[in-house]
PQR file with spaces between the fields and no chain letter, atoms N, CA, C, O and H, PARSE charges and radii, in Angstrom:
ATOM       1  N    UNK     1      -4.603 -103.473   68.769 -0.4000 1.5000
ATOM       2  CA   UNK     1      -4.120 -103.883   70.072 -0.0000 2.0000
ATOM       3  C    UNK     1      -2.662 -104.314   69.992  0.5500 1.7000
ATOM       4  O    UNK     1      -1.897 -104.091   70.930 -0.5500 1.4000
ATOM       5  N    UNK     2      -2.274 -104.924   68.890 -0.4000 1.5000
ATOM       6  CA   UNK     2      -0.893 -105.384   68.776 -0.0000 2.0000
ATOM       7  C    UNK     2       0.073 -104.212   68.793  0.5500 1.7000
ATOM       8  O    UNK     2       1.166 -104.323   69.349 -0.5500 1.4000
ATOM       9  H    UNK     2      -2.895 -105.106   68.128  0.4000 1.0000
ATOM      10  N    UNK     3      -0.313 -103.086   68.192 -0.4000 1.5000
ATOM      11  CA   UNK     3       0.554 -101.911   68.169 -0.0000 2.0000
ATOM      12  C    UNK     3       0.707 -101.314   69.556  0.5500 1.7000
ATOM      13  O    UNK     3       1.749 -100.746   69.883 -0.5500 1.4000
ATOM      14  H    UNK     3      -1.201 -102.996   67.741  0.4000 1.0000
ATOM      15  N    UNK     4      -0.322 -101.440   70.364 -0.4000 1.5000
ATOM      16  CA   UNK     4      -0.268 -100.885   71.715 -0.0000 2.0000
ATOM      17  C    UNK     4       0.744 -101.648   72.561  0.5500 1.7000
ATOM      18  O    UNK     4       1.393 -101.064   73.429 -0.5500 1.4000
ATOM      19  H    UNK     4      -1.169 -101.901   70.098  0.4000 1.0000
ATOM      20  N    UNK     5       0.882 -102.933   72.317 -0.4000 1.5000
ATOM      21  CA   UNK     5       1.824 -103.750   73.090 -0.0000 2.0000
ATOM      22  C    UNK     5       3.262 -103.295   72.890  0.5500 1.7000
ATOM      23  O    UNK     5       4.111 -103.515   73.754 -0.5500 1.4000
ATOM      24  H    UNK     5       0.356 -103.407   71.612  0.4000 1.0000
ATOM      25  N    UNK     6       3.541 -102.662   71.754 -0.4000 1.5000
ATOM      26  CA   UNK     6       4.896 -102.211   71.453 -0.0000 2.0000
ATOM      27  C    UNK     6       5.241 -100.890   72.143  0.5500 1.7000
ATOM      28  O    UNK     6       6.404 -100.489   72.146 -0.5500 1.4000
ATOM      29  H    UNK     6       2.852 -102.483   71.051  0.4000 1.0000
ATOM      30  N    UNK     7       4.266 -100.214   72.720 -0.4000 1.5000
ATOM      31  CA   UNK     7       4.505  -98.919   73.353 -0.0000 2.0000
ATOM      32  C    UNK     7       5.040  -99.083   74.764  0.5500 1.7000
ATOM      33  O    UNK     7       5.044 -100.173   75.337 -0.5500 1.4000
ATOM      34  H    UNK     7       3.321 -100.540   72.718  0.4000 1.0000
ATOM      35  N    UNK     8       5.490  -97.960   75.299 -0.4000 1.5000
ATOM      36  CA   UNK     8       5.935  -97.897   76.687 -0.0000 2.0000
ATOM      37  C    UNK     8       4.742  -98.211   77.595  0.5500 1.7000
ATOM      38  O    UNK     8       3.634  -97.761   77.304 -0.5500 1.4000
ATOM      39  H    UNK     8       5.487  -97.075   74.834  0.4000 1.0000
ATOM      40  N    UNK     9       4.923  -98.956   78.669 -0.4000 1.5000
ATOM      41  CA   UNK     9       3.801  -99.315   79.548 -0.0000 2.0000
ATOM      42  C    UNK     9       2.989  -98.117   80.043  0.5500 1.7000
ATOM      43  O    UNK     9       1.768  -98.216   80.168 -0.5500 1.4000
ATOM      44  H    UNK     9       5.824  -99.322   78.906  0.4000 1.0000
ATOM      45  N    UNK    10       3.644  -96.990   80.326 -0.4000 1.5000
ATOM      46  CA   UNK    10       2.912  -95.804   80.783 -0.0000 2.0000
ATOM      47  C    UNK    10       2.026  -95.251   79.674  0.5500 1.7000
ATOM      48  O    UNK    10       0.890  -94.848   79.922 -0.5500 1.4000
ATOM      49  H    UNK    10       4.635  -96.910   80.224  0.4000 1.0000
ATOM      50  N    UNK    11       2.546  -95.232   78.457 -0.4000 1.5000
ATOM      51  CA   UNK    11       1.755  -94.749   77.320 -0.0000 2.0000
ATOM      52  C    UNK    11       0.567  -95.681   77.080  0.5500 1.7000
ATOM      53  O    UNK    11      -0.534  -95.228   76.767 -0.5500 1.4000
ATOM      54  H    UNK    11       3.469  -95.559   78.255  0.4000 1.0000
ATOM      55  N    UNK    12       0.799  -96.974   77.227 -0.4000 1.5000
ATOM      56  CA   UNK    12      -0.276  -97.953   77.042 -0.0000 2.0000
ATOM      57  C    UNK    12      -1.404  -97.693   78.034  0.5500 1.7000
ATOM      58  O    UNK    12      -2.576  -97.696   77.658 -0.5500 1.4000
ATOM      59  H    UNK    12       1.694  -97.342   77.481  0.4000 1.0000
ATOM      60  N    UNK    13      -1.057  -97.470   79.296 -0.4000 1.5000
ATOM      61  CA   UNK    13      -2.071  -97.193   80.313 -0.0000 2.0000
ATOM      62  C    UNK    13      -2.868  -95.940   79.970  0.5500 1.7000
ATOM      63  O    UNK    13      -4.090  -95.919   80.118 -0.5500 1.4000
ATOM      64  H    UNK    13      -0.105  -97.468   79.602  0.4000 1.0000
ATOM      65  N    UNK    14      -2.182  -94.897   79.513 -0.4000 1.5000
ATOM      66  CA   UNK    14      -2.869  -93.657   79.174 -0.0000 2.0000
ATOM      67  C    UNK    14      -3.809  -93.855   77.994  0.5500 1.7000
ATOM      68  O    UNK    14      -4.922  -93.329   77.992 -0.5500 1.4000
ATOM      69  H    UNK    14      -1.189  -94.914   79.392  0.4000 1.0000
ATOM      70  N    UNK    15      -3.375  -94.605   77.000 -0.4000 1.5000
ATOM      71  CA   UNK    15      -4.223  -94.834   75.826 -0.0000 2.0000
ATOM      72  C    UNK    15      -5.445  -95.646   76.210  0.5500 1.7000
ATOM      73  O    UNK    15      -6.553  -95.349   75.763 -0.5500 1.4000
ATOM      74  H    UNK    15      -2.471  -95.032   77.001  0.4000 1.0000
ATOM      75  N    UNK    16      -5.257  -96.661   77.030 -0.4000 1.5000
ATOM      76  CA   UNK    16      -6.376  -97.516   77.415 -0.0000 2.0000
ATOM      77  C    UNK    16      -7.367  -96.797   78.327  0.5500 1.7000
ATOM      78  O    UNK    16      -8.512  -97.229   78.454 -0.5500 1.4000
ATOM      79  H    UNK    16      -4.357  -96.902   77.393  0.4000 1.0000
ATOM      80  N    UNK    17      -6.943  -95.712   78.959 -0.4000 1.5000
ATOM      81  CA   UNK    17      -7.843  -94.941   79.826 -0.0000 2.0000
ATOM      82  C    UNK    17      -8.661  -93.908   79.053  0.5500 1.7000
ATOM      83  O    UNK    17      -9.576  -93.303   79.612 -0.5500 1.4000
ATOM      84  H    UNK    17      -6.013  -95.360   78.856  0.4000 1.0000
ATOM      85  N    UNK    18      -8.345  -93.702   77.785 -0.4000 1.5000
ATOM      86  CA   UNK    18      -9.103  -92.737   76.991 -0.0000 2.0000
ATOM      87  C    UNK    18     -10.553  -93.198   76.893  0.5500 1.7000
ATOM      88  O    UNK    18     -10.828  -94.395   76.813 -0.5500 1.4000
ATOM      89  H    UNK    18      -7.602  -94.193   77.330  0.4000 1.0000
ATOM      90  N    UNK    19     -11.478  -92.242   76.899 -0.4000 1.5000
ATOM      91  CA   UNK    19     -12.892  -92.629   76.832 -0.0000 2.0000
ATOM      92  C    UNK    19     -13.221  -93.295   75.497  0.5500 1.7000
ATOM      93  O    UNK    19     -12.816  -92.829   74.432 -0.5500 1.4000
ATOM      94  H    UNK    19     -11.255  -91.269   76.964  0.4000 1.0000
ATOM      95  N    UNK    20     -13.944  -94.363   75.581 -0.4000 1.5000
ATOM      96  CA   UNK    20     -14.377  -95.096   74.400 -0.0000 2.0000
ATOM      97  C    UNK    20     -15.806  -95.528   74.665  0.5500 1.7000
ATOM      98  O    UNK    20     -16.048  -96.479   75.408 -0.5500 1.4000
ATOM      99  H    UNK    20     -14.273  -94.741   76.446  0.4000 1.0000
ATOM     100  N    UNK    21     -16.742  -94.832   74.062 -0.4000 1.5000
ATOM     101  CA   UNK    21     -18.141  -95.063   74.395 -0.0000 2.0000
ATOM     102  C    UNK    21     -18.571  -96.501   74.099  0.5500 1.7000
ATOM     103  O    UNK    21     -19.367  -97.068   74.848 -0.5500 1.4000
ATOM     104  H    UNK    21     -16.545  -94.059   73.458  0.4000 1.0000
ATOM     105  N    UNK    22     -18.064  -97.093   73.030 -0.4000 1.5000
ATOM     106  CA   UNK    22     -18.436  -98.473   72.730 -0.0000 2.0000
ATOM     107  C    UNK    22     -17.933  -99.402   73.823  0.5500 1.7000
ATOM     108  O    UNK    22     -18.646 -100.306   74.258 -0.5500 1.4000
ATOM     109  H    UNK    22     -17.418  -96.633   72.421  0.4000 1.0000
ATOM     110  N    UNK    23     -16.708  -99.177   74.263 -0.4000 1.5000
ATOM     111  CA   UNK    23     -16.141  -99.997   75.333 -0.0000 2.0000
ATOM     112  C    UNK    23     -16.935  -99.805   76.615  0.5500 1.7000
ATOM     113  O    UNK    23     -17.292 -100.774   77.286 -0.5500 1.4000
ATOM     114  H    UNK    23     -16.129  -98.442   73.911  0.4000 1.0000
ATOM     115  N    UNK    24     -17.211  -98.543   76.952 -0.4000 1.5000
ATOM     116  CA   UNK    24     -17.947  -98.258   78.188 -0.0000 2.0000
ATOM     117  C    UNK    24     -19.334  -98.884   78.168  0.5500 1.7000
ATOM     118  O    UNK    24     -19.776  -99.453   79.166 -0.5500 1.4000
ATOM     119  H    UNK    24     -16.922  -97.756   76.406  0.4000 1.0000
ATOM     120  N    UNK    25     -20.015  -98.781   77.044 -0.4000 1.5000
ATOM     121  CA   UNK    25     -21.353  -99.374   76.932 -0.0000 2.0000
ATOM     122  C    UNK    25     -21.272 -100.884   77.086  0.5500 1.7000
ATOM     123  O    UNK    25     -22.091 -101.485   77.780 -0.5500 1.4000
ATOM     124  H    UNK    25     -19.656  -98.318   76.233  0.4000 1.0000
ATOM     125  N    UNK    26     -20.293 -101.495   76.443 -0.4000 1.5000
ATOM     126  CA   UNK    26     -20.126 -102.940   76.544 -0.0000 2.0000
ATOM     127  C    UNK    26     -19.765 -103.355   77.953  0.5500 1.7000
ATOM     128  O    UNK    26     -20.243 -104.376   78.447 -0.5500 1.4000
ATOM     129  H    UNK    26     -19.627 -101.006   75.879  0.4000 1.0000
ATOM     130  N    UNK    27     -18.918 -102.564   78.605 -0.4000 1.5000
ATOM     131  CA   UNK    27     -18.517 -102.856   79.975 -0.0000 2.0000
ATOM     132  C    UNK    27     -19.713 -102.783   80.908  0.5500 1.7000
ATOM     133  O    UNK    27     -19.921 -103.669   81.737 -0.5500 1.4000
ATOM     134  H    UNK    27     -18.530 -101.735   78.203  0.4000 1.0000
ATOM     135  N    UNK    28     -20.502 -101.715   80.770 -0.4000 1.5000
ATOM     136  CA   UNK    28     -21.679 -101.553   81.628 -0.0000 2.0000
ATOM     137  C    UNK    28     -22.689 -102.664   81.371  0.5500 1.7000
ATOM     138  O    UNK    28     -23.268 -103.214   82.308 -0.5500 1.4000
ATOM     139  H    UNK    28     -20.334 -100.995   80.097  0.4000 1.0000
ATOM     140  N    UNK    29     -22.897 -102.990   80.099 -0.4000 1.5000
ATOM     141  CA   UNK    29     -23.854 -104.042   79.751 -0.0000 2.0000
ATOM     142  C    UNK    29     -23.369 -105.382   80.309  0.5500 1.7000
ATOM     143  O    UNK    29     -24.156 -106.145   80.870 -0.5500 1.4000
ATOM     144  H    UNK    29     -22.426 -102.543   79.339  0.4000 1.0000
ATOM     145  N    UNK    30     -22.096 -105.658   80.157 -0.4000 1.5000
ATOM     146  CA   UNK    30     -21.527 -106.898   80.680 -0.0000 2.0000
ATOM     147  C    UNK    30     -21.629 -106.975   82.193  0.5500 1.7000
ATOM     148  O    UNK    30     -21.889 -108.036   82.761 -0.5500 1.4000
ATOM     149  H    UNK    30     -21.457 -105.038   79.702  0.4000 1.0000
ATOM     150  N    UNK    31     -21.421 -105.833   82.834 -0.4000 1.5000
ATOM     151  CA   UNK    31     -21.503 -105.791   84.289 -0.0000 2.0000
ATOM     152  C    UNK    31     -22.942 -106.052   84.740  0.5500 1.7000
ATOM     153  O    UNK    31     -23.172 -106.800   85.690 -0.5500 1.4000
ATOM     154  H    UNK    31     -21.210 -104.971   82.372  0.4000 1.0000
ATOM     155  N    UNK    32     -23.900 -105.438   84.064 -0.4000 1.5000
ATOM     156  CA   UNK    32     -25.311 -105.647   84.403 -0.0000 2.0000
ATOM     157  C    UNK    32     -25.704 -107.109   84.190  0.5500 1.7000
ATOM     158  O    UNK    32     -26.396 -107.699   85.020 -0.5500 1.4000
ATOM     159  H    UNK    32     -23.714 -104.830   83.292  0.4000 1.0000
ATOM     160  N    UNK    33     -25.257 -107.690   83.072 -0.4000 1.5000
ATOM     161  CA   UNK    33     -25.567 -109.086   82.806 -0.0000 2.0000
ATOM     162  C    UNK    33     -24.921 -109.987   83.850  0.5500 1.7000
ATOM     163  O    UNK    33     -25.510 -110.986   84.264 -0.5500 1.4000
ATOM     164  H    UNK    33     -24.695 -107.210   82.397  0.4000 1.0000
ATOM     165  N    UNK    34     -23.714 -109.636   84.275 -0.4000 1.5000
ATOM     166  CA   UNK    34     -23.023 -110.412   85.302 -0.0000 2.0000
ATOM     167  C    UNK    34     -23.779 -110.381   86.622  0.5500 1.7000
ATOM     168  O    UNK    34     -23.876 -111.396   87.311 -0.5500 1.4000
ATOM     169  H    UNK    34     -23.235 -108.825   83.940  0.4000 1.0000
ATOM     170  N    UNK    35     -24.311 -109.219   86.971 -0.4000 1.5000
ATOM     171  CA   UNK    35     -25.075 -109.089   88.212 -0.0000 2.0000
ATOM     172  C    UNK    35     -26.342 -109.938   88.124  0.5500 1.7000
ATOM     173  O    UNK    35     -26.686 -110.646   89.070 -0.5500 1.4000
ATOM     174  H    UNK    35     -24.232 -108.394   86.411  0.4000 1.0000
ATOM     175  N    UNK    36     -27.030 -109.865   86.995 -0.4000 1.5000
ATOM     176  CA   UNK    36     -28.250 -110.656   86.816 -0.0000 2.0000
ATOM     177  C    UNK    36     -27.940 -112.147   86.885  0.5500 1.7000
ATOM     178  O    UNK    36     -28.679 -112.917   87.497 -0.5500 1.4000
ATOM     179  H    UNK    36     -26.752 -109.290   86.227  0.4000 1.0000
ATOM     180  N    UNK    37     -26.842 -112.544   86.252 -0.4000 1.5000
ATOM     181  CA   UNK    37     -26.449 -113.953   86.271 -0.0000 2.0000
ATOM     182  C    UNK    37     -26.098 -114.392   87.689  0.5500 1.7000
ATOM     183  O    UNK    37     -26.452 -115.496   88.105 -0.5500 1.4000
ATOM     184  H    UNK    37     -26.241 -111.918   85.755  0.4000 1.0000
ATOM     185  N    UNK    38     -25.409 -113.538   88.425 -0.4000 1.5000
ATOM     186  CA   UNK    38     -25.065 -113.849   89.807 -0.0000 2.0000
ATOM     187  C    UNK    38     -26.300 -113.992   90.680  0.5500 1.7000
ATOM     188  O    UNK    38     -26.371 -114.890   91.519 -0.5500 1.4000
ATOM     189  H    UNK    38     -25.122 -112.642   88.087  0.4000 1.0000
ATOM     190  N    UNK    39     -27.269 -113.113   90.487 -0.4000 1.5000
ATOM     191  CA   UNK    39     -28.511 -113.201   91.249 -0.0000 2.0000
ATOM     192  C    UNK    39     -29.256 -114.491   90.926  0.5500 1.7000
ATOM     193  O    UNK    39     -29.801 -115.140   91.819 -0.5500 1.4000
ATOM     194  H    UNK    39     -27.211 -112.384   89.805  0.4000 1.0000
ATOM     195  N    UNK    40     -29.278 -114.858   89.652 -0.4000 1.5000
ATOM     196  CA   UNK    40     -29.958 -116.083   89.226 -0.0000 2.0000
ATOM     197  C    UNK    40     -29.285 -117.307   89.840  0.5500 1.7000
ATOM     198  O    UNK    40     -29.955 -118.217   90.327 -0.5500 1.4000
ATOM     199  H    UNK    40     -28.836 -114.331   88.927  0.4000 1.0000
ATOM     200  N    UNK    41     -27.948 -117.318   89.809 -0.4000 1.5000
ATOM     201  CA   UNK    41     -27.212 -118.453   90.388 -0.0000 2.0000
ATOM     202  C    UNK    41     -27.425 -118.547   91.891  0.5500 1.7000
ATOM     203  O    UNK    41     -27.554 -119.641   92.439 -0.5500 1.4000
ATOM     204  H    UNK    41     -27.404 -116.579   89.413  0.4000 1.0000
ATOM     205  N    UNK    42     -27.462 -117.397   92.555 -0.4000 1.5000
ATOM     206  CA   UNK    42     -27.699 -117.396   94.001 -0.0000 2.0000
ATOM     207  C    UNK    42     -29.088 -117.942   94.315  0.5500 1.7000
ATOM     208  O    UNK    42     -29.253 -118.708   95.265 -0.5500 1.4000
ATOM     209  H    UNK    42     -27.357 -116.507   92.110  0.4000 1.0000
ATOM     210  N    UNK    43     -30.075 -117.559   93.534 -0.4000 1.5000
ATOM     211  CA   UNK    43     -31.433 -118.051   93.746 -0.0000 2.0000
ATOM     212  C    UNK    43     -31.496 -119.562   93.552  0.5500 1.7000
ATOM     213  O    UNK    43     -32.182 -120.258   94.301 -0.5500 1.4000
ATOM     214  H    UNK    43     -29.941 -116.937   92.763  0.4000 1.0000
ATOM     215  N    UNK    44     -30.789 -120.065   92.559 -0.4000 1.5000
ATOM     216  CA   UNK    44     -30.762 -121.512   92.320 -0.0000 2.0000
ATOM     217  C    UNK    44     -30.089 -122.230   93.488  0.5500 1.7000
ATOM     218  O    UNK    44     -30.566 -123.275   93.930 -0.5500 1.4000
ATOM     219  H    UNK    44     -30.231 -119.500   91.951  0.4000 1.0000
ATOM     220  N    UNK    45     -28.977 -121.672   93.995 -0.4000 1.5000
ATOM     221  CA   UNK    45     -28.291 -122.287   95.138 -0.0000 2.0000
ATOM     222  C    UNK    45     -29.189 -122.337   96.361  0.5500 1.7000
ATOM     223  O    UNK    45     -29.237 -123.345   97.065 -0.5500 1.4000
ATOM     224  H    UNK    45     -28.589 -120.822   93.636  0.4000 1.0000
ATOM     225  N    UNK    46     -29.898 -121.248   96.611 -0.4000 1.5000
ATOM     226  CA   UNK    46     -30.798 -121.190   97.756 -0.0000 2.0000
ATOM     227  C    UNK    46     -31.922 -122.209   97.599  0.5500 1.7000
ATOM     228  O    UNK    46     -32.278 -122.902   98.552 -0.5500 1.4000
ATOM     229  H    UNK    46     -29.859 -120.428   96.040  0.4000 1.0000
ATOM     230  N    UNK    47     -32.480 -122.297   96.392 -0.4000 1.5000
ATOM     231  CA   UNK    47     -33.555 -123.258   96.137 -0.0000 2.0000
ATOM     232  C    UNK    47     -33.065 -124.688   96.339  0.5500 1.7000
ATOM     233  O    UNK    47     -33.784 -125.512   96.904 -0.5500 1.4000
ATOM     234  H    UNK    47     -32.191 -121.735   95.617  0.4000 1.0000
ATOM     235  N    UNK    48     -31.857 -124.991   95.889 -0.4000 1.5000
ATOM     236  CA   UNK    48     -31.302 -126.339   96.071 -0.0000 2.0000
ATOM     237  C    UNK    48     -31.111 -126.657   97.555  0.5500 1.7000
ATOM     238  O    UNK    48     -31.415 -127.763   98.001 -0.5500 1.4000
ATOM     239  H    UNK    48     -31.273 -124.322   95.430  0.4000 1.0000
ATOM     240  N    UNK    49     -30.605 -125.677   98.320 -0.4000 1.5000
ATOM     241  CA   UNK    49     -30.441 -125.895   99.770 -0.0000 2.0000
ATOM     242  C    UNK    49     -31.780 -126.144  100.442  0.5500 1.7000
ATOM     243  O    UNK    49     -31.899 -127.018  101.300 -0.5500 1.4000
ATOM     244  H    UNK    49     -30.358 -124.778   97.958  0.4000 1.0000
ATOM     245  N    UNK    50     -32.786 -125.375  100.051 -0.4000 1.5000
ATOM     246  CA   UNK    50     -34.103 -125.539  100.650 -0.0000 2.0000
ATOM     247  C    UNK    50     -34.688 -126.914  100.306  0.5500 1.7000
ATOM     248  O    UNK    50     -35.333 -127.542  101.145 -0.5500 1.4000
ATOM     249  H    UNK    50     -32.690 -124.665   99.353  0.4000 1.0000
ATOM     250  N    UNK    51     -34.464 -127.376   99.083 -0.4000 1.5000
ATOM     251  CA   UNK    51     -34.955 -128.689   98.683 -0.0000 2.0000
ATOM     252  C    UNK    51     -34.264 -129.805   99.476  0.5500 1.7000
ATOM     253  O    UNK    51     -34.898 -130.784   99.870 -0.5500 1.4000
ATOM     254  H    UNK    51     -33.940 -126.866   98.401  0.4000 1.0000
ATOM     255  N    UNK    52     -32.959 -129.640   99.700 -0.4000 1.5000
ATOM     256  CA   UNK    52     -32.224 -130.641  100.488 -0.0000 2.0000
ATOM     257  C    UNK    52     -32.767 -130.713  101.907  0.5500 1.7000
ATOM     258  O    UNK    52     -32.899 -131.801  102.468 -0.5500 1.4000
ATOM     259  H    UNK    52     -32.444 -128.844   99.380  0.4000 1.0000
ATOM     260  N    UNK    53     -33.084 -129.555  102.495 -0.4000 1.5000
ATOM     261  CA   UNK    53     -33.584 -129.520  103.852 -0.0000 2.0000
ATOM     262  C    UNK    53     -34.953 -130.157  103.956  0.5500 1.7000
ATOM     263  O    UNK    53     -35.257 -130.797  104.962 -0.5500 1.4000
ATOM     264  H    UNK    53     -32.977 -128.671  102.040  0.4000 1.0000
ATOM     265  N    UNK    54     -35.781 -129.999  102.943 -0.4000 1.5000
ATOM     266  CA   UNK    54     -37.136 -130.549  103.005 -0.0000 2.0000
ATOM     267  C    UNK    54     -37.147 -132.051  102.758  0.5500 1.7000
ATOM     268  O    UNK    54     -38.106 -132.723  103.136 -0.5500 1.4000
ATOM     269  H    UNK    54     -35.534 -129.479  102.126  0.4000 1.0000
ATOM     270  N    UNK    55     -36.133 -132.580  102.151 -0.4000 1.5000
ATOM     271  CA   UNK    55     -36.055 -134.016  101.868 -0.0000 2.0000
ATOM     272  C    UNK    55     -35.682 -134.817  103.127  0.5500 1.7000
ATOM     273  O    UNK    55     -35.957 -136.014  103.199 -0.5500 1.4000
ATOM     274  H    UNK    55     -35.354 -132.034  101.843  0.4000 1.0000
ATOM     275  N    UNK    56     -35.082 -134.188  104.079 -0.4000 1.5000
ATOM     276  CA   UNK    56     -34.614 -134.887  105.297 -0.0000 2.0000
ATOM     277  C    UNK    56     -35.742 -135.275  106.184  0.5500 1.7000
ATOM     278  O    UNK    56     -35.521 -135.866  107.241 -0.5500 1.4000
ATOM     279  H    UNK    56     -34.859 -133.215  104.020  0.4000 1.0000
C-alpha cells in the first residue's frame, strides 16, 4: 500500500479498481455483517421504545 501512495492519483485509482477476489469476498462479508448488525440494532431500539411506552 505504501508504494501505491507514491503513484499518480489516476494510476492509484486504476490499480485499486482491479479485481481482487479476497478483497471482494471480505467486502461482501463485511457488508452482510453490517446489515445484520444494523437489523439487530434496529430491533433493540424498537424493543426499548415499546418498553418505554408500556411503562407509562
